[in-house]
KEMITOR-730760 format. One record per residue (C-alpha): residue number from 1; residue in three letters; chain; x, y, z. Coordinates in nm, 2 decimals, decimal comma, padded with zeros to 4 digits. Layout:
BEGIN
+-----+-----+---+--------+--------+--------+
!   k !   r ! c !   east !  north !     up !
+-----+-----+---+--------+--------+--------+
! NUM ! ALA ! A !      X !      Y !      Z !
...
+-----+-----+---+--------+--------+--------+
REM end
This chain:
BEGIN
+-----+-----+---+--------+--------+--------+
!   k !   r ! c !   east !  north !     up !
+-----+-----+---+--------+--------+--------+
!   1 ! MET ! A !  01,30 ! -00,55 ! -00,64 !
!   2 ! LYS ! A !  01,38 ! -00,18 ! -00,66 !
!   3 ! TYR ! A !  01,16 !  00,09 ! -00,81 !
!   4 ! LYS ! A !  01,27 !  00,42 ! -00,95 !
!   5 ! ILE ! A !  01,02 !  00,70 ! -00,91 !
!   6 ! VAL ! A !  01,03 !  00,95 ! -01,19 !
!   7 ! LYS ! A !  00,82 !  01,27 ! -01,21 !
!   8 ! SER ! A !  00,60 !  01,25 ! -01,52 !
!   9 ! ASN ! A !  00,58 !  01,54 ! -01,77 !
!  10 ! LYS ! A !  00,27 !  01,67 ! -01,95 !
!  11 ! ASP ! A !  00,34 !  01,44 ! -02,25 !
!  12 ! SER ! A !  00,32 !  01,13 ! -02,03 !
!  13 ! SER ! A !  00,06 !  00,86 ! -02,12 !
!  14 ! ILE ! A ! -00,10 !  00,89 ! -01,77 !
!  15 ! TYR ! A ! -00,22 !  01,24 ! -01,87 !
!  16 ! LYS ! A ! -00,33 !  01,14 ! -02,22 !
!  17 ! GLU ! A ! -00,50 !  00,80 ! -02,14 !
!  18 ! GLY ! A ! -00,60 !  00,86 ! -01,78 !
!  19 ! PHE ! A ! -00,64 !  00,60 ! -01,51 !
!  20 ! THR ! A ! -00,92 !  00,45 ! -01,30 !
!  21 ! ILE ! A ! -00,93 !  00,37 ! -00,93 !
!  22 ! SER ! A ! -01,15 !  00,07 ! -00,84 !
!  23 ! PRO ! A ! -01,30 !  00,01 ! -00,49 !
!  24 ! VAL ! A ! -01,11 ! -00,23 ! -00,27 !
!  25 ! LYS ! A ! -01,39 ! -00,49 ! -00,28 !
!  26 ! ASP ! A ! -01,37 ! -00,50 ! -00,66 !
!  27 ! TYR ! A ! -00,99 ! -00,54 ! -00,64 !
!  28 ! LEU ! A ! -01,01 ! -00,83 ! -00,40 !
!  29 ! LYS ! A ! -01,29 ! -00,99 ! -00,60 !
!  30 ! SER ! A ! -01,09 ! -00,97 ! -00,92 !
!  31 ! LYS ! A ! -00,79 ! -01,14 ! -00,74 !
!  32 ! GLU ! A ! -01,02 ! -01,42 ! -00,62 !
!  33 ! GLU ! A ! -01,15 ! -01,48 ! -00,97 !
!  34 ! LYS ! A ! -00,78 ! -01,52 ! -01,08 !
!  35 ! ARG ! A ! -00,74 ! -01,76 ! -00,78 !
!  36 ! LEU ! A ! -00,49 ! -01,53 ! -00,61 !
!  37 ! LYS ! A ! -00,50 ! -01,45 ! -00,24 !
!  38 ! PRO ! A ! -00,38 ! -01,13 ! -00,09 !
!  39 ! ILE ! A ! -00,08 ! -01,18 !  00,13 !
!  40 ! PHE ! A ! -00,24 ! -00,98 !  00,40 !
!  41 ! PHE ! A ! -00,51 ! -00,72 !  00,41 !
!  42 ! GLU ! A ! -00,55 ! -00,55 !  00,74 !
!  43 ! LYS ! A ! -00,71 ! -00,22 !  00,84 !
!  44 ! ILE ! A ! -00,45 !  00,01 !  01,00 !
!  45 ! GLY ! A ! -00,67 !  00,30 !  01,08 !
!  46 ! ASP ! A ! -00,95 !  00,53 !  00,97 !
!  47 ! LYS ! A ! -01,01 !  00,90 !  00,90 !
!  48 ! THR ! A ! -00,97 !  01,00 !  01,27 !
!  49 ! SER ! A ! -00,63 !  00,82 !  01,32 !
!  50 ! SER ! A ! -00,33 !  01,03 !  01,35 !
!  51 ! ARG ! A ! -00,04 !  00,99 !  01,10 !
!  52 ! ASN ! A !  00,18 !  00,86 !  01,38 !
!  53 ! GLN ! A ! -00,08 !  00,60 !  01,48 !
!  54 ! LEU ! A ! -00,12 !  00,49 !  01,12 !
!  55 ! LEU ! A !  00,25 !  00,44 !  01,10 !
!  56 ! GLN ! A !  00,27 !  00,24 !  01,42 !
!  57 ! ASN ! A ! -00,02 !  00,02 !  01,31 !
!  58 ! LEU ! A !  00,14 ! -00,04 !  00,97 !
!  59 ! ILE ! A !  00,47 ! -00,14 !  01,13 !
!  60 ! LYS ! A !  00,29 ! -00,38 !  01,36 !
!  61 ! ALA ! A !  00,10 ! -00,54 !  01,07 !
!  62 ! LEU ! A !  00,42 ! -00,57 !  00,86 !
!  63 ! LYS ! A !  00,61 ! -00,73 !  01,15 !
!  64 ! LYS ! A !  00,32 ! -00,97 !  01,22 !
!  65 ! ASN ! A !  00,35 ! -01,09 !  00,86 !
!  66 ! GLY ! A !  00,72 ! -01,15 !  00,87 !
!  67 ! TRP ! A !  00,87 ! -00,82 !  00,75 !
!  68 ! LYS ! A !  01,19 ! -00,68 !  00,91 !
!  69 ! ILE ! A !  01,21 ! -00,31 !  00,98 !
!  70 ! LYS ! A !  01,55 ! -00,13 !  00,92 !
!  71 ! GLY ! A !  01,65 !  00,14 !  01,17 !
!  72 ! GLY ! A !  01,46 !  00,18 !  01,49 !
!  73 ! SER ! A !  01,20 ! -00,07 !  01,59 !
!  74 ! ASN ! A !  00,94 !  00,20 !  01,57 !
!  75 ! GLY ! A !  01,02 !  00,29 !  01,21 !
!  76 ! ASN ! A !  01,24 !  00,60 !  01,29 !
!  77 ! SER ! A !  01,55 !  00,61 !  01,07 !
+-----+-----+---+--------+--------+--------+
REM end
């Protein structure tokens, strides 16, 4: 599945209607109520983690769950 990202303008519904962000616990609870399970949900870092460390942890988590990484094995190009 491919997604196309388009920059929204001032007349977009997101500006008129707004949006809400719910806590992760509420999100997971709503999925459980619908009898859906997250594929995987792992912590990859915290506020003190560097951007590079977050990237490496994300790559490890994705590989562990069967994803293949294009380019270098460390996520570089």
